[in-house]
N, C-alpha and C positions, 0 to 999 in steps of 0.2 A: 688194729685199733678197735676199741670197745664201741658198740653202738647202743643207743638207747632210745626206746620208742618214744616220740615227742608228742604224744595226744595227751597233753597235761589236762587233768580233770578240771571242768570249769568249777569255781567256788559255789555251792549249793546251800543258801541259807535254809533253815528249819521252815520258815514260812513259805518256801517253794518247795521244799521235799515232802513235808507233811501236812500241808494245808494247799487249800485253792481259794484264792478270792476270784471270782468272775463276775462281770469282765475284770480284767486289769488294765485296758486301754479304752477310753470311751470320749465320746464328744465334749468339747469345752463349751461353758455357757449352757448347759442342759442338764435335764434331771436325768438321772441314771438310777437302775436298779442293780443291786449287788446280792451275791450270796458268797458266805464264807462255808467252805465245806472241809472238815476234818478228814484226812485221806485213810486214818487208821482209827479202828473201834474205840481205842483208848483215849483218844484225844476228843471223842465227841462232846459237845456242848451239853453239860447237864442242866437243871433248872436252876434259875438265879436271875439277877438282874444284871444285864450286860450294856456297856456302853461302847459305841464306836464314835472316835473323833478324827476328823478329818482336818490336816492340817497343811495348807498349801507351802510347798518349799520355798518357792521365789517370793513370797509375802509373809515371811515370817515377822512375827510381833506386830502385824497390822491389824488383829481382831478379826482375822477372815476364817480361823477355825470353825468348825461346827460340829456340836455333840448329838448324838441321836440314841435314845434309849432302844434297845432290842431285847427280843426274848426268842429262846431257842426253839427250832420246830421239832416236831416228833420223832424226825430222823437225825437229831443232833446237830443240825445246821443253824446257821444263821442268815436272815434276810433284812436288807435294810435299803431304803432310797434316800438320795441325798440331791442337793442341788450343786451341780460342778461349776466351778466358775472358770478363769482363764486358762488358757493352754501352758501347763507346767506339770510338776510331779506333785502328787500329793502323799503325804504320810497318813496311814489309817491305823490309830491306836485302838485296840481292843482290849477293854478292862471288864473285870467282874466284881460286883459288889462283895465286899468281904467285912460285913458288920458296919462300922461306920466310917469306912474308906473303900475306894476302889484299887484293886491290885491289876498291874498289868500282865496280860496272857500272852499277846503277841503283836508284832507291829508287820504290818502289810503296806505295800506301796501301789499305788496306780498312777496312770498317765492321762491327762487329757489334752486332745488334740483338736485344733481347728478343723473344720470339714474337709480342707484340701488335704492335709495331711493324714487325716483319719481314712480317707479313701485308698491309701497306699498300704503296702506292707513291707516289712524290712527283710531284705535277703542279704545274705552274707556270701562274699566271693572272692576269689584270687583270681588275677587276669595276667600273671607272669609266673609261669612255673616251667621246670625243665626235668627232663627224664633221661635215662642213659642212651638215647637216640642222639643226644648232643654231649653237653659235660655232665649231666647229672648222674645220680647213683643208681637209680630204681627204674622198673620197666612201667611204660605208660599205663597199664592197667593197675599196678600196685599203687602208682601215685593217685590216681583218681580215687581208688576206694579208700585210701589213707585219708584224704581230704574231707571225704564225707564221714569218715568216722570221727571227726574233730569238729564237725558242725557246718562246714560248707554247704551253701545252696547252689552255687553256680562255679563254673571253672572252664578255663581252655589250658590245654598243654602249648607250650611257646618255645619249643626248643630252637636252638640257633640254627638259621637256614633250613629248617627241617619242619615241612606242615604234616607230613605224613604221619607222625605219632598221634596227633590230635585226631586226624580222621580214623585211624586204626582204633583209639580209646572210644570215641564217641560211637562209630559203628558198632561196636562191641557191646556196649552197655546199652544202646538204643533197642537191642533185641528184647530186651527185658523190661519189666515193669519198675523202673527206676525213677524216684523223684527227682534226683539230683540233675540240673541242668548242665549238660556239656555242650562245648563249643570248639570249632575248628580255631586253631591259632597257630603263631609262630613269631619267632623275633627276627626282624627284618635287618638285614645287614648289606646295604648296596656297596659296590665297590669304590674303593677310594673315599668312604665317608664313616668318620668315627662315630657318628651318633647312632645309638640303639634305639629302636622302635619296635612295638609289639602291634601285631596284626590280631584284634581279638574278634572271633566271629565271622571274618571274611570268607567268601564263598571260593575264593582261590589264593594260590600261593603267590605272595608278591617277589619273595626269593625266587620262585621258579620263572615266573614271568620275566626278571631280570635275566636270569640265566640262558633263557631261550631266546631273548631278543636284547642282547647288550648294546647292539649299535644302535638299536632305536631307544633304549633307555639313555644312552649317551647324549642323544640328538635331542631328546624332548627335555634332557635337562639343561642342555645347553641354551635351548629358547627360553626356558625359565629364568635361568641365569641374566639374559638380556631384560628381564622386567625388573631386576632387582636394582633399584636406582637410589636406594635410601640406605644402604648397609653403612654403619658408621666408619668403616674403613674401606674405601672403594678400590683400594690397592690389596687387599684381603682376599686374594682370588680363590684360594683353598677354602675359606669360610663361606664365600658367596656359592661356590660349588656345593659345598655339605648343606647349606641351607636349601638351595634349589632342589637337591638330592631329597631331602626330607620332604619338601612340599610335594614332590613327584610321588614319592612313598604314601604319604597322606591321602592324595588324591586316589590312588589305586586302592588303599584299604577301603577308602569311602564308596569307591565304584564297586567293591564286592560286598558292600553292606556291613563291613566290619566295623570296629570301633578302634581307632588309631590312637595308641598311647607314646608320649614322648618320654623316653625312659632315663631315670637317675643321672641328671646332668651333672652332680657333684660326686660322682664316682671317683675316687681318688686312685690312680695307678702309677706305679714309679715315682717320678719326681712331680706329679702334678694332677689336676682335674683331666678326665680323658678329652673334654671339649672346653673351649675357652668361655669364660663368664660372658664376654661379649655376643659369642654365639649363641649361647643359652638365652641371654636377655632378647634377642632378635627373634629367635623361634617362639619364645614364650608371648611376645607382644604381637607377632604376626598371628598366631593361633589358627593355624592350618590343621592342627590335630583335633582329636575328639576330646582327650584328656591328659592332664599333667600327672606324671607320676609324682605325687607329693610326698608319699613315704614309700620308700623303695627296702629292697631285701638287704640291709646292711647288717653283718654281726656287730657285737657288742662294741669291739674295738673300732669301728667305722661310724658309729651313730651320729659324729658330728656331721655326716655327709648328710643325714636326713634332717639336721638342724639348720643346714645351710638350704637345704631345698625349701623348708619352712619359711626360713628369713626372706628367700627371694619370692617366695608366695606372697607374703606380707609386703614386700615392696611393690611388686607389680599391680596387686590389688589397690595400694595406696596412690598409685598413679591412675587409676580408674579403669584398669582391666580386670575383668571378671574370668577367672579360670575353673573350668570344671575339673574335678581332682578324683584321683583313685589312690589306693594303697596297695601294694603287692609285696609278696614274700621274695619273689626271684629265687624260689628255693631250689637246690639242687639234690637234696634228699630228704627222706621222710623220717629216717631213723637216727638222725645225726643230732637231735635235739636242738637244734639252731634253724631260725629262719621259718620254716613251716608253722603255720599257726602264730607266728609273731605278728605278722602284718596281713592285712587285707582291706576290703572295701565293704561297707555297707551301703547299699542301695535303698531307696525309698520308692518303690515302683508299683505298678498294677500287678505284675507278676516277674518271674524269672525269664520272661522270654527276652530275646535280644533286642526286639525294638524297644521294649519297656525299659530295659536296662539303659540303653543309649539315651532314651527321653530323661530318664532321671539324672543321669551324669551331665548332660548337656544343659539341664535345668538347674544344676548345681544342688540337686536333691541327693547329695552322697557325702559320705565321710570316710577319711581314711584312718584306720585304727592301728594302734599299736598294743599287742598284749605280749610283750617280751617277757620271757621266762624269768621269775623271780623280781619282776618289776611292776610298778602301779600301771594300769592301763593308761594310755592316752589316745585322744581322738581328735581329729582336726577337720576343720570345715566350717560352714557357716553356723553361728551360734546357735540357732533354732535346732538344727539338726545334730549338732554335737551333745547339747544337753539331753536331747531324745534318745540318742545313742548310748550314752553312759546309762540310762535306765535300762535299755535294752540288755545291754551287757551285763547287768546286775540280776535284773529281775524276768527277762524273757529267754535269753539265748542259753543259760544253763540248762533248763528242762529240754529246749528245743534241740541242743547239741546231744544230748542223751538220745533222743529219738533218731537223729541223723546217725548216731553212731551205730545203732542197732542195724540201718540199712548198709551201712559202710561195711559192717563185718560180714553181712551177706553178699555185698559185691564182692569182696576179697575171696571168700569161698567161691564164687563164679569164676572170678580171675585164675583160679587155680584149677578150674575143670571140675568142682563138686556142684553138678546138677540138683542135687538135692535142696539147695538154696532156692531154687526158682519158685516153689509154693510158699516158701517163708517170705520171699520178697512181695509175693502178691498180697500177702495177710498185712505186711505192713505198709504197703502203698497208700499213700494220702495222709499217713500219720502227723507229719509237719503241718499240713494244710489244716487239719481238722485242730491241732494245737493253737495255729494262729487265730483261726474262727472262734475258737474257745476265749482266746486272749482278748479278741475284739467283740466279744458279744454277740457273735454271729449264729450261736447255737443256743438252743433252748436250755433252761436250767432251772 
């Protein structure tokens, strides 16, 4: 079977690859100072009259645009200040005088955020990933380095019934100067319970806890079953058991400090979905988990399952329930050209630390994204964060992903025993953090 490396290069516009406008993300309803910097000598701005016009994307045709005259600096850059309005994206049109008219040079894009969101940073992660330690194709170390190569900031390996691979990978890379945030994880499969659950970041294995204390597990689940007095069909003892088992697992993940994820309820196997819609509905409304797997790792012929998970999300929200969400690839191979890098989560958090990721998700400050090969990206979640995330996918992550790729390649070299990568890793340490600082105007220019 032929294999294809799935690290699909992000689409990078010339306004990103050949210029910088810094900052790119600013506070809303405030004055901001900007600098446009050509990155190559031939593009430096020569003498002449220039204008920049800021056009708010969400307020088109409302007379909100502003035009500012600018002159080049001695180093061929442009500086200007502008009063930024409401939270949204702004087009920045750069033009130069050519006799009796102005001609377009380039279009840049900035984003204004209210203070609460401006104080956070975007991090891209996957929370449901497999290796050949369960039913995947690749070594744990290879999987981690591959995810970094395509721009992921945080990750946990979540093999079926197997916590050890995540410990092995984290212990290995934690010895080196790596920026990628790695966490322990596993996919949990309790006995006689079809529901799949992910333990992301937990300090102990829930699968092992069950295996070591099976009778205790059954006894505690039976006690939970006694409290289930409102199940739609009180005679459906098997479903009541599965719900009680899930609640027990979610509680154990929480005790271990992890993030519990209710996985792919509309996964179709054989002659139907692997759990009943009635059970899915009940689990979602009880919300004992941390996050709902809104977008799961379905191949193209299975994408109707994601559409059903989205439709269920909409229905549950319409009934007044708020659901924290994530997107995951559920990938089983890094070189098969499917699933990996097709789906994931963007969190808006203080840092990629576990507690900050959990806070972002529980506060609904996360989106699930789809970047399926050869298809238009799709993002799901609260409107405010979806609008911002589309901007990030187009304007921030392409360069961010290139910097991640450099670290990922060095991590791969480490994984195969090449210790000459160590000083190079030290040299690239902090690159993505510095890039975000620049994007948010936290560095001098």
